[in-house]
N, C-alpha and C positions, 0 to 999 in steps of 0.2 A: 766755395761754399757761400750759400746765399744768406745774408744776415736778416733775422726776424725784425720786422718793423714794429716798434713799440707804439700801442694806441695811446693817443693823447686824451686824458680825462678832461671833461668840461670843467671849466673854472666856476666854482660856487661863489656866488656873491650874495650879499644880504638881500637883494631884490628877488633873486630866483628862489631862495629859501622861503621867503614870505609868500610868494605866489603858490608854491607847492602845498604849504600848510593850509592856506585858505581853501584850496580845492578839496582836500581831504575832509576838512571840517564840514563843508557844505554837503558832501556825500553822506557822511555819518549822521549829521543832523537831519537830513531829509529822510533817511531810513528810520530814524527814531520817531520822527513825526508821523510817518506812514503807519508804523506798527502801533503807535499810541492811538491814532485815529481808528484803526481797525478794532483795537481792544475796546475803545470807548463806544464804538458803534455796536459791538457785540453785547457789551454790558447794558447798553440802553435797550437793546432788543430783549435781552433776558429779563430785565427789570420791568419792562413795560409790556411787550407783546407776549412773552411766555412765562409771565410771573407765576400764575397759578400752577402750571405744570411743574416748575422747579421747586416751588414751595412744597408741593405734595411729595416730590422726590426726596427733599431734604428731611421731611418728617417721617415718611414711610420707608425708613431705612432699616427696619428690623423685621425679622421673620420669627414667628413663635410656633413651636410644635407642642401641642397639648394632647395628653392622653385622655380619652373619653372613658370613664369607668364603666365597665359592663353592668348591665342590669342583672341582678341575681335571678336565678331560676325560681319559679313559684314552687311552693309546697302545697299540694292539694290533698283533699280527703278522698275517700273511696268513690264519692259521687262527683268529684271535680270542683268542689267548693274550695275557695282559697283559705288556707291556714296561715300562709305567709305569702305576701305579694309585694309589689312596689308602688309607691305613690310619688307624684311630682314633688321635688324638693327645691326650694329657693334658698340659695346660699350665697355667702360673700367670702371671698378670699383676698389675700394680699400677696402681690408678687414683690418680694423684698428688693430686687434690683431696681425696680421702677418707683419705689417709695421715696418721695422727695422730702416731705415734711412729716416725719413719723408721728410726733406728738400731736400736731395739729390734725392730722388725718385720723388718728386713733380717737381723739376727742370728739371729732365729728361723728364717727361711727358709733361711739358709745352713746352719744346723744340720740341718734336715730334709732339704734337697736336696743336701747335701755340695757346695756351690758353691765353685769355685776362686777364689782372690783376684782374678785378672784378670776373672772374671765379675762379682764384686762391684763392681769398679771400673767396669766397663761399665754396670751397673745404676744406680749412683750418678750417673754422668755423664748417662745418659739421663733420669733423674728431674730433674736440674738443668735440662735443656733442654726437658723436656716441658711442655705447657700443659694446665691444667685437667683435662678428662676424657680426654685422650689417653692410652690405656693404655701401659704400659711392660712389655715382656716380661721375665719373670724366668727362666723355663726352659720348654722344651717337651720332649716325649718322656719325661716322668717316669713312674715306676712307679705302679701302682695303690695300693701301700702308702703312698708319699709323697703321692699325691693325697688319699687318705683322711685322712692325718695332718694335712694343711693344712685340709681341709674341716671337721673337727671342732673346729678351733681358730679358726675365723673370727671369733667374738665378740671375741677378743683380738687380732685382726689386721685392724683396719679398713683398708679400701683394697685388700686382697688379694683377687684374683678367680681362683679355680680354674675351668678351663673344659675341656669335652670338645669336640674339633674333629677335623679331618682334616689329615694331612700327606702329602707325596708319598712314594711307595714304588717302588723299582725291584727287582723280584724277582730279576733276574739280576745285580744289583750291577755290578761292574767290567766285566763283559762288554759292557755297553751305555753305559759312561761317556762315551766320546768321541762316540758317536752321539746320545745323548739330552741330553747336557749336564747341567744341574742347575737347581734353583730356589733362590731366596734372597730375603731381605728387601729391599724396594725401597730404593735409596739416596736421600739427600737430593736429589741432582740429578734423579733419576727422578721424585720427587714434585713437585719444583719445576716440572718440565716439563709434567706433566699436571694437577696440582692435584686429583687424584682422591683423596678421603678413604679409599677402599678401600686405597690403597697404604700407609697408616700404621695400618691395622687390625691388631692383634696376631693372629698366626697366618696372615696372608696373605702369600704369596710369589709372586714372578713368575719367569718364565724368564730365566736369566742366560746360558746358553750352549746350543749344540747345537739339537736340535729343540724343546726346551722354549722357547727364545727365539724361534726362527723361527715357531712356531705359537702364540705367546703369546695373541693375540686369540681364536683359536678355542678354545684350551684353558682360558681364564680363566673363562668363565661369568659369571653376574650375581649380585651379593651379595643376601642376604636381610637382614631387619631384625627386631630384637626390641625391643619397648617394654615395660619393666618398671618396677614401683614398688619403690623401695628405701628402706631406713631411712637415717638420717644416718650410720650406721656402714657402709653399703654392703650390708647384708643384704637380699636380695631378698624382698619381701613377697608379690608376686604378679606373674604374667606377664599383661600386658594384651593385647598383640597380637603375632603373629609372622607375618612374611612369609618363606616358605622361599626358600633360595637356588636358583638355576638352575644345575646343573652345566654345565661346558664341554663342547664337542663332542668326540667321540672322533676320533683320528687313526688311520687304517687304513694300516699300512705293508706293504710287500712282503716284509719280512724273515720268515725262519723262526726264531723265538725259540730253539728247541731247537738248531738248527744254529749259531746265533750263539754260544750258550753253549758248545757243544762246541768250536767253533773257538778261542774264547778260552782254554779250558782246554787244548786240544791244543798251543797255542803254548808252554805251559809257562813255563820261565824265560827263554825267548828274547825278544828285542826285535824285534817284527815285526808282520806283518799278514796277514790272509786275506780275500779277496774271492771270493764265488761269485755267478754270474749265471745266471738262467734263459735258456737259449738259444732258447726259444720266444717270450718276451715282452720280454726285457731286464730283468725284475724283479731287483732286488738281493736275494739271499737271505741274504747275510752280508756284514758290513763290520766285521770284528774287528780291533782295534788293541791290542796289548799291549806292555809293561805298561800298565795303565790306573789310573784312580782310581775309588773307589766313589762314585757320585753320591748315595747315601744319606748319606754323611758330609758332603759339600758342602752338601746341602740342609738338613741339621740344624745346620750351622755347624761348619766344620772347625777343629780345634785347631792351635795353632802348631807342635807337633811333627809332626803329619801333613803340614802344608803344607811344612815344611822338608824332610821326608823325600822328598816328591814332587818338589819344585822342585830339589833337589840331586842327584837320581838321574841318572847318565849315560845310562840307558836311556830317558830323557825320557818318563815316563808321562803328562805333561800334553799331549803332542802327538798329534793324530790322524794316525797314519802313513798311513792309507788315502788321505786327501785332501791331506795336507800333507807327507808324506814323499817326497822326490825322490831317485831313485837312477839310476845308470847301469844300463840294463837287461841288459847283458851279452849272452850268446848267446841269450836269449829272443827277440831280434828276428830271428834268422836265418830262421825261417819267413816272417816278414813281408818280409825282404829277398828271399828266394826267390820269393815271390809277385810282388814288383815285377819280378824278372827275367823270370818267366813272362809277365806282362802286357806287358812290353816286347819280347817276342818271342824270348827265349833258350830254346833247347831244353833240357829237363831232362836229356837224355842227353849234352850237352856236358860234358867233364870236364877235369880238370887233375891233374897229378901233385904230390902233397904230399910233400916231402922234409923237412918240419919247419920251413919258413920260405919267405919270398918277398921278393926285393929290390924295393923301390919307391924309385926315385931312388937316392940314395947310402946308403940304410939298409935293413937286413934286418929284416922283421917276422916274428916267430916264431909258429908254431902252438903251441897248448897241448901237443900231442903232439910232443915234440921229435924222436922217432924217425920221424915222418911217418906219413901215412895211405895212402900209395901212390896208386893211381888213384882219383879221387873225382868222382862225378857229383853232381847236385843232391840226390837222396835221401840219399846217403851223407854229403854235406856237412851235411845237417840232423841225421840220427840219430847220426853220429859227431862232430858239431859241429866240423867241420874249418874252421879259420880261413883256411887258405891258399885254399880254394875261394872263399870270399867276398872275400878280398883281391883275388884275380885277376879275377873277373868284375865286381866293383864298379868296378874301373878301366875296364873296357870299357863298362859300362852308365851310369855317371855318378851323382853324388850326387843330382841333381834327381829322378831316377826313384825312388830309395829314399825321399827325403823326402816326395814326393807320396803314395807308398803308406803311409808311416807315418801321415800325417794322415788318409788315407782309412780307416785301421783304428782311428782314435781316439786315437793317440798325440799328446801335446802339446795336446790339446783340453780345453776346459772344458765340462762337461755341465750341463744345466738341472735341477739338483737343489735341493731346499729346504735348503741349507746356507749358512752364513755366508760361507765362502770355500773356494777350492780353489787349490792350487799346481799349475799345469799344465805346468811344465817346458819343455823345449826340443827341437824338431825342427830340427837345424841344416842349413843349406844355404849355398851361396856368397853369396846375397843377404843372409841373416841375419848371416853373419860380417862382411861388409863394413859393414853397418849398425851392428853392435854394436862391432866392434873396429877398423873402418877398415883391414882386412887382407884380402888375397885368399885364396880357398880353395886349399888345397894338397892334393896327392895323399895325403899321410899323414892328412889330415883325413877323407878318404873311407875309408881303411883302418881308422881307429879307429871311425868311425861304423858301419861294416858289421858289426862284432862288438859293438856296443852300448857302446862306450867313448867317450872324447873328450868332446865337448860334449853328447852325448845325456843327457837327464835326464827321467824319467817317474815318475808316482805309481802305486801298486799298482792303483788303480781303472782307470787307463788300460790297464795290462797285462791286466787281466781282460777289458776291453772288446775289446782286440785279440784275445785268445784266442777270445772268442765270435764275432767277425766272421770270423776265419780258419776257425772251425769250421762256420759256417753260410753264409758268403758274403752275409750280410745286414747292413744298417746298423743293427744293434741299438743302441738308446740305453738307458743305465741308468736305471731308474725306482725311486723309493723310496716312492711312494704308489700304493695299489691303484686300478686303474681298469678295470672290466670292459668298458668300451667302447673301450679303447685300440686304435688301428689297427695292423695288421701292419706289421712293418719292411719298408722297401723294399730291393731287391736292390742289391748293390754292383757288379753287372755282371761278376763273375768267371764264367768258363766252368765247367761241372760238372767237366770234365776237370782243370782246375787245382785246384779245391777238393779233389777226390778225391786228387790227387797229394800235396798238402801234408798232408792228413789221414793218408794212409798212411805218409808219412815220419815224422810226429810219433808215430804209433802204434808205429813201429819203435824210436823212442827208448826206449819203455817195454817193449814186448812182444817186441822182437827183439834186434838187435845194437847197441843204442844206449847212451846214457850214464845211463839211469835205470831199470835193471831192477828195483830195489827199490821202484819206484813202482807196480807192478802191484797192482790192487785185488783182494781175495779174494772176488769176487762172480761167480757163474757167468754166462757169456754177456755180460759187460760188460767191454770193453777200454778202458783209459784211453790217450789220446794226450797227449803233452806235450812240453815243451822245457825243458831245464835252462839255467841262466845263472849265471855268476860275475862279479861286478862288482868290479874292482880298486879299492881304497880309497887305497892309498899306492903309491909307486913300489917296484919290486922290491928296491931296495937297502936298504929298511927291513925286509925280511923276505919270506917266501914268500906271505903272505896267508892261510895255512891255520891257523896257530897263533900263539902268542905273545900279546902284549897284546891284549885284546878290541878296543880301538878301532883297531888296525892290521889286523885280519882283514878278508878280503874279505866282501862281502855275498853271500848265497845267494838265488837266485831260481828259481822254477818256474812255468810256465803250463801249463794242461792243459784237456781237455774229455772228456766221456764221455756215452754210448758213442761211440767214435771214428767209427763209420760212420753214426750217426744222432744227432748231438750233442743232449743235453738240458741239460747243465750245463757251465759253463766256470768256471775258477778261476785265481786267481793267489796265490802265496805269496811274500813277501819277508821274509828273515831278516837283520836288520842284523848285520854282523860275524859271520856264522855260519861263516865259513871256506870257503864254497863251497856249491854247489847241494845237496850231501848233507845240509845242514841244513834244506832247504826241501821237497824232494819227498816225504819220509816224512809230513810234516804234510799236504800236499795229498792224498796217498793216503788217509790216515785220514779227512780231512774229506769227501772224495768217497765213501768207503765208508759213512759215516754216512748219506748220502742214500739208500743202497740197503739197508743192513743195520746198524741201530743197535747191535745187540748185539755184532757183530763189532768195530765201531769202539770201543765202550766196553771191550771185553775188552783192547784195546790200551792205552787211556788209563789205566785204573785202576792197573795196575802202575807206569806211568810217574809218575803223580802221587804214589804212595807213595815212589818214589825221589827225587822232587823236594822232598819235605817237605810234601805235602798239597795240598789244592785251592787255587784262586786266593785265596779268602778266608783260608784258614789260613796261606798263605805271606805274605800282606799283614799279618796279625796278628803273625806271627813277626818280620817285618821291622820293624814298629813297636816291638816289644819290644826288639829289638837296638838300634834307634836310641835308645831311651830309656836303655838300659843296655848300652852297647857292649861292656863287658867280660864280661857275663854269658853271652852266647850267640854262638858264632862264626858268621860269615856263610857261607852256602854258596858254593862255588866257582862261577865263571862256567862254564856248561856247555861242555865241550870240543866242537870241531867233530865232528859225527857222521861215521862212515866213509861214503864215497860210492863209487859205481861209477867216477866220473870227476869231476875238478874242474870240467868244463864242463857 
C-alpha cells in the first residue's frame, strides 16, 4: 500500500504577512477612490449640467385630481328667456394639506378680501374639520381686483387656490324667489346620505328650495375632472388631463318672465300675490308673491342681518303666498255660487228685495249696503255684490249644491304641480263640519259660506283656476312645465247659456253698474270681466276693517278674465290687509293691461315706483340699511287702503 505524501505548508513569516496586507489595502483603496470619483462626477453633472431638470422633478412630485362642478341647467320661460342661469364666479379655496402657515395666510386673505370676523371663524372651524385635500371655501363672488391680488401672491400663500367657476344667477331677483327657491352648499346630512364627493367640492351647490330643489337631478349635470401636476407649495406646474363637465338639463316653464317681473313690481309695498293663467291651455303665466327674498343672496350665503330682517317681517316675505297663503275668498265666490244655483235649476230672473239685511233664524245678517239694493236678480246680485240675494237663495238651494260647485271649479283642490307643498284650504259642507267639529251644520254656516266667509279658505292659485273655469266652462288644470303635446281640457258640462250669463254679469262688475269701475283696462276692444271680494279679518267690534292697524284691515281680493266674451287670460289678485277690494283690482287691471300693451302698463308703474321709494331691489336695499341703522332712515308708512268704488 502506497503511503499518501503530506503537503508541506509554506512557512509564514512577518515579512510575507506584511506584503499580503499591503496588496489588499491597495486594491480596496483603489476601488473606493474610483467609486468616489464616479459619484463626485455624477453629482457635479447633476448640480451643474442638469440642475433645472432635477429641481423641477423634486418640486413637481405631486399629482392632484380635482372635480369640476357641473354647470346647472338653465330654467327658462315660455319664450326662452332666462329665469335662472349661471354667471362666472371668482372664488378662493384653501387646500388644508398644503397650508404651511395657517394664521399668517388667513390674515393675508382677510386683509385682501375684507372678511368679517364671523367668516374667519367659519373658515377656521372648517379647516379644523377638513381632511387632507378636501378644499375649504374662503370666499366666492370676489372681485377681479381681489382675485388678481391673491393670484400674484401665491408663492407666499401655500395652500391657497384661486379659481374661476360658475355660480347660480337669477336675473329677476326677488320676483322669482318663492318660485325658484335657491341653491346652497350641501349639508353634512345630505353628504352622509349620498356619499357623493361632488357634494363637498368647493363651488358646488344643490337645490335647497322651490323648483331648484324639485328638479335637482335634472338641473345638476355631471362633474368634470382635472388632473394637474403641482409643486409642494401647491403651484400648478402643468395640466395633464381635463374631462369637461356636462351641464344639467334646462327646465322649460310656462311662465312669462316679463309678466312675472311686472306683477312683482306692481304689487309695490303691498303684501300679496298675483296669478295669471292662460285660458286656452291652463299654463301658468305668473305666480308672483310679494314681498319676497332675493334668491341671489340666499345662493351666495345670506348674512345674519338679512335673515333677521326677512324672518321678523310681519309681511312674511319667506312665505309663498300663491300656494301657502289661505284666505276667506269673500265675494269673489259669488259667481261660483250663482253658477251652482243655475246648474241646480234656479232661474236667473228670480229675485229678492234687499232692504239691507235678512233674518235667518233669530239673527239678522246685514248686506254690505246697509241702505239696501232694492229688487235684485242674479245678475244684479253679482255685479252689485248683494249679500241678501245670496243669503236668501242659498237657504233654498242648500250648502251641498254650493260645495259641489266649489270643488268642480277647483276650490279646495290640490293640483299636480312640481312644487314641494300646497295648502289647499277648505270647502265646508255639513259632512265636513260633523267630521271635524262633531257639530251639525247650521243655517248661519250657509249664510257665511255663500259670501265667502266662515269656514271657507282658499289659496290664490285656486281663485285663479276658478276664474279660468268660470270663463271657459272647461276643467282647466294649471301647468308649470311646457308641453306642446298637452291634451285639450275637458268640458265641465255647463250650458253655453249659463256660461254667457255669468260672463256678462262679471263684465258688468267692471264695465257697467258694478263695484269695480276702476278696473277697466285701457285697451281698445278688450273688456275685462271680474269680481271684487273683501275678506273680513277680525270682528267688526275691533274696527271697520278699512283702516287702522295693518294687521286688523280686511283682505282685498279680485278675480277676472279678458276678453270677457272670448276669454284668453284669467287672473287673481289677493292683497293681505289691503282694507278691501280697492287695493286689489287696480293691480289686476295693470297686470292684464301688460298682456296687451306693455307701454301703457309701464306708464302706470313707473310713477308709482317713484312714490314708493324705487324698484323692488332699491326698496329692499333701503330696508336693509334701515335695519342696520334704525335711527338713520325713517321707514315708509304702511300704504293706506286705496279708494275703491265699493268695499265689496
